[in-house]
C-alpha positions, 0 to 999 in steps of 0.5 A: 745377343740381347734378350727380350727380357733385357729390353723389358727390364730397361722399360720397367726401369724408366717407364715412369720417368716424368718425360716431357719436352724438357726437364729432369725426366728427359735427362734422367732417361738419356743418362739411362740410355747412355749406360746402355750405349756409352757412345750416346751424345747428349746435346741440347738447345737453349730456351728461347732459341729460334728454330725457323719460325718456332722457339724452343720453350722454357724448361718445365719443372714439376714437383707435385700436383693433386686435387683435394676435396675441400670437405672430405680431404680425399685426394684425386689425380695425385701426380706422385702416384701416376704422372699421367694425372697432370697435363704436361706443362701445366702452370702452377696453381694453388686455389679452391674452385667449385666442381663446375670450374674444376670440370673444365680442367679435367680430361677423361676417356668416357669410352675407355673408362678405366684408363687415364688419358695423356694430355699436354699443353706445351704452347698454351699456358693452362692447367689441368688434370687427367682421371679415369672416367670411373674415378671422375664419376666418384667426384662429389659436387663439393669445392676442391683445392687444386695444387700444382707445384710447377714452374717455368725457367730458362733452361734446356731442351735435351736430345741425343744422338748415336752414330755408327760410321760405315764405309761411306758417309751416306746415312740410314737415319732413325728418329724416335721421341723421348717426351712421353711418361708412363706409356710403354708403346707410345713412346718407350718402345721406339727409344728402346728399339733404337738403342737395341738396333744400335747395340746389335750393329755395333756388337756385330763388328761388321763394317756396314756399307752405310753409316747409321745415325739414331736421334732421340728427340722431343716431339715436333719442336725437337725435330724442327730444332734439329732440322734447323741446325742440321738440314743441309748435312741431312739433305746431303747424306741421308738415303733412308729414314725411319721414325720409330713409334708405337712399335 
């Protein structure tokens, strides 16, 4: 039986991987899960694929990002120190802006002043940074250099499946999201629990009555894309479904 310390070690290893809807952080995470459960199948949809009336977005690639005080040269919201500092799917930018302009692109949590919020802009081209409210209050009314080294490209939206065959093809279906970085509860706990349940079922060596399927997908567009390809089989086979989130 897997010990809780083992699951926590998994979490510590992949906690800070830069997961988003697409990109290397997701692939790195899924490759790690494949080490836990080698039966994991890593699959993908191409950018631009039509899924009902949605479209799979371009792949987002991010290398670095920060805000720099033009006078003191002090840097804030350094992506390399914490990937929550950058609004996910931010467009590239390299320019100097006023403090008033910068404020429009900074997100904080005034009621939780020690914490960095998690913000995304998946479907609207924009850029932004996230700071703890305490750190935001340290900004002076100077000019600031904003730098985001990102790009969008035709690529892949990756997802993955684990499947355990039972005595029948009727399925117990588990789904969990893989697109959140640097947050343990939402959403690292769900994927880790899914891997754990699969491993326990497999190692029990008991032939279950039902088959079990575990789906690892980016939020919203991942579900829609998967449904667009599999909904007829899902209607025929699934007798119970669970979404593992914030567990």
